[in-house]
N, C-alpha and C positions, 0 to 999 in steps of 0.2 A: 070548104076546106075541112077535112076531118080533124077534129080535136082529139088530143091524146091525153088520157087520164094518168099521167106519169106519177103524180103525187099519191094516188090511191095504190098504184103498183108498188111504189117504194115503201109505203106503210105496211103493205102485206109482206114484203120481203123482210122488213125489220121485225115483224112479229113472228114469222115462220123460220127465219134463218135457214133457208134450203141449202142442201149439199149439192155442189156442182162438180161432177166428175170430169176431169180433163185427161185426154190422151193428146198431148199437144207438142208444139214446136220447142225444141230445147233452147233455141236462141232467145225466146221470149217467155219461157215458162215462169220465171219469177214475176215478171210484170203481169202475166195473166192471173197468177195466184193473188197478187196484191190487189188488182182491180176488182176481182171477185169479192175479196174481203171488204174492200172499201164500199162496194154497193150494199154490203150487209149480208152477203151469202157466205157459205163456208166452202173454200176450195179444197179439192184433193187431186193430186197429180199422180194417179196410179196407172202405171203402164204395163206391169208384168202380166203376161198372158195367164199366169196361174191364179190371178186374183181379180181380173177386170170384171168378170161376171158377178162375183160376189159384191164388189164395190159398187157397181152401177145399180145393183138391186136396192141399195139404200139411198140412192141419189134422187134428186128431183129434176136433173137435166144432165145430158152428156154432151160435151164439146170435143169434137175431133178436129185436128189440125195437121195437115200433111207436110208442114214446112220442112221438117227434117226426117223424112220418111225412110224406112227400110222395109223389106218384105215382112220381117217378123213384126214390126210395128203395125203394119197394115193388118196382119193376121189378128193382132190383139184388138185393133179398132173394130174389125168385122165381128169378132166375138162379142165385144161389149155392145156394139150397135144392135146386134140381133137380140141380145138379152133386154136391152132398153126397149126395143120394139115390142117384145113379148109382155113387158110390164107397163107399156103405155107411157114411157118416159120420153120427153122431147129430145131429139137428136139434132145437133148443129154440126155441119161439116164445112170447114173452111178449106177450100181447094187451093192452097197456097202454091203458086208456081205452075199450076196446070197449064199446059201449052208450051212450057219451056223445054221439056224433054218428053220423049215418048213414054218412058217408064212412069214418070210422074202422072201424065195424063191417063195412062192405062190403070194405074192404081186408084186414081180418083173415080174412074168409071167402074172399077171393080166394087168399090164401096157403094156406089149408087145401085149396082146390080144386087148386092147382097144385103143391104140395109135400107129400110125406108128412112130417108133423110127428111126431117121436118123443116129444116132451115138450111138451104144451100147458099153459102156465102163466098164471095170473092170480089176481086176488082173486075173492071169491065172486060179485060182480056181473058181472065180466068173463066168467067161465066160464059163468055162467047165461045171459048174452047169447049166447054161442057155441052153447049148447044149445037156444036158442029159448025159454028160461024167462023170465018177467017179472022184471025187475030194474031198480033205479035206480042209475045210475052218474053221479056228479057230478064232472066233470073226470076224474081217475084214481082216485077213491075210491068204494068200494062202499058204498051207503047202505042198500039193502034188496034182498032176494032172495025170490021167491015160492015157493021150494021148499027142502027141506033140502039143504045143499051136498054132503054125502057121496053122496046119491042122484043128484044132478046129475052129479057127477064120475064115478060108476060107469057111468051110462047113456051119457054122452058118450064115455068111454074105450072102451066096447064098440062104439059106433057108428063111431068113427074109427080103431079099432085102434091106440090110442096110450096113453101114460101121461098122465093129467090131474093137474095139480098146482094146488091151491088154497092160497094163503097167507093167513094171518090170525092171530087169537089162537090158534087151533089149526090147524096145517097139515094138509092132507088130500092123499093121493096114491092114485090108483086106476088099475089096468090093465083094468078092466071085470070081472075075476074076483075080485081082492082089493082091498080098500079099507082103507087104514091111516090112523090119526091120529097126529100128532106134537106133543106138548105141551111143546116146548122153547121157548126164546126169552124175550122180556121185552117188556112194553107200551111201553117206551121206544123200541124199534125202530120202532114205528108212528109215532113223532113225528119221525123223521129222513128227509128226502127221500133216496131212492136205495136204501133197504134192499130194496125189492121187486126192483129191477133187479139189484142185487148177488146176490140169491138165484138169479136166472136164470143168471147167470154161474157161480155155484157148482154148479148142476145140470149145466151144460156141462162144468165141470171133472171132476166125478165120473163123468159119462157117458163122458168121453173114455177112461177106463180100465175102467169097469164095463159099458159098452155100453148098449143100449136097453132098460133094465129098470126095473121098479118099485123094485128095491133101490137102483139108482143114485140115483133121485130121493129116496127115503126117507133114505138115508145123507147126501145133500147137505143136506137141510133139517134133519135132526137135528144134524149137526155145526155148521151155520150157526146154528141156534137156541141150541145149547149154548154156543158162543163168544159169542153175543149176550148171553146171560144172565150170563156171567162178566164181560163188559165193562160191563154195566149196573150191576153191583154195585160197580164201581170208579169209574164216571163220576159227576161231580157233576150232570150234566144232559145234554140233547141236544147242547150245544155241544162237549163233549169226548168224547162217546160214540164217534164214528167212529174217532179215534186209538186209543182203548182197544180197540175192536172189531178193528181191523187187528192190533194187538199180540197179542190173544188168538188170532186165526186163525194168525198166524205161529208162535206158540208151539205150538199144536196140530199144525200141519203139520210142524214140525221135530221134535217129540217126541210122537207120538201115543200112545206107550206101549201099554197094552192096553185103551184106552177102548172100552167097549161100551155103546151106547145102544139103546133099544128103541122099537118102534112099537106102537100099539094097534090091533088088528084091529077094524074097525067093521062092524056088521051091515049 
């Protein structure tokens, strides 16, 4: 089972304080900014097409999220993404709701055509849609998938030369050669709006110092899930889960100690 050097990554984040540029979902934008800051990074939520190239040029990672998309928003994402590619900055794309409507699916594919995405993230239905596999996505929720998610992730990662991230009861990451499962987290996380978007921000935070690697995504999701499990044990329910979650992340980032978490190698 691969071991994940989360403590070393968090110590590097604390030392470097990397800037994470977001073009993200308006529903969860504050939560994404908050969690980025709690991990020790600096968030900036710059969406204007007039400044995205300049802003991403000083960032250490770019997080794109199509949750509240418009054509103009996608234009700005493409512009920022191409500039990030030119400067070697990791790009995370969360294909929120892909498969729910034709427009949303087409715009996600447009970004994949115009920008090299280093981390393609979604739930099982969203990622299956990107892979051309039959899936039912209702709004932004995955209802059913016509193929085993780990196999979909592996094939799509190989085709796109990227790291594919599937979040769910068990998170899956694949670079096309290696596919790992991460069994951290808690079912309460699935009952809180924004946990998916915040996990994309977390991948951006870890990638900002770990680079464009399977390890960066695995460490991010393991730490995220571990903190979520601890928060769920203290929360009375979904209403006070997020404050507990932010507190656990802040504690972990400030004092990572020698925390070692593991991934499961999937066949």
